[in-house]
N, C-alpha and C positions, 0 to 999 in steps of 0.2 A: 607496425600498424595496429590501426586502435578497429575494433570490432564493436558495434552496437548491437545489442541482441534483445528486443524490445517485445518479441512475441513467442520467447521460451523457445525457440528452433536449437540454440545450443546451449543452453543451462536451463535447467527445471525450474523454473521460475516459482510455480507453486510450494516449492522447496522453502524458500525463504520469505516469499511476499504472502502465503498465509499463514504462518505462525507472526509475523512480523503484524499482518493486521490484527490479528488476535489479541496481540501485547497492545497494539495502537488503541483498540477498541476497550481494553480494561484502564489503560491510562486517562481516559476521559471518562471512565465509569458509565461505559452504554453496550449495551447490548450488541455481539459479535452478529452480522447479517447473513453469516452462512459462505462456507467455500465457492459454494456457485456463485452468489451475488459477488463476491471479492474478486475473483477472476476474470469477470468480465470488463473489472479494469485494465488488464494488463494489454500495453499496445494502445490504450485509448490516450488522448491528448492530454494535457494538463488540465484544461477547462474543465474536461468530465470529471477531473477527480476532485475538484472543487466542488463544482454543482452536488455531487456523490456527497460529498463530506457535510453539505448544508441540508442535503435531504435527509441525514442521520442526526441532527442537529448536535452537529460538532460546533460548539458557538466559541471557536478562539479565531485570533488572527490568522489568516492561510500559512503565512511562510512560516507561522510556529509549528502548526500542525503537518506539513509539508516536509519543514527540518528533522521532525519527531518521527514521522514515518519512514524515512530516509535512513536516520541513526539505526532504526529498528531493522530496517531489511539488511543493510551492509552487515549489522552484527550475524543475522541470519547467514548471508553469503559466505560469514568466515567460519563458520562453524564445522 
């Protein structure tokens, strides 16, 4: 059985997502927008994340930034 938990019901999403986002913004030398804003991304479609990155002036190819974010988040999930 495979279970997808996109809204944080089974896993405390914040425990991995927040530190991953903090590291992500450090990677691109951008100010971290804060936990409240970051948590609004949870459960949103990928297009929302893409637009959010543009608003925060992350001027890199989307696939590169998406891959980096996934790497960071997975690293925190397994800590």
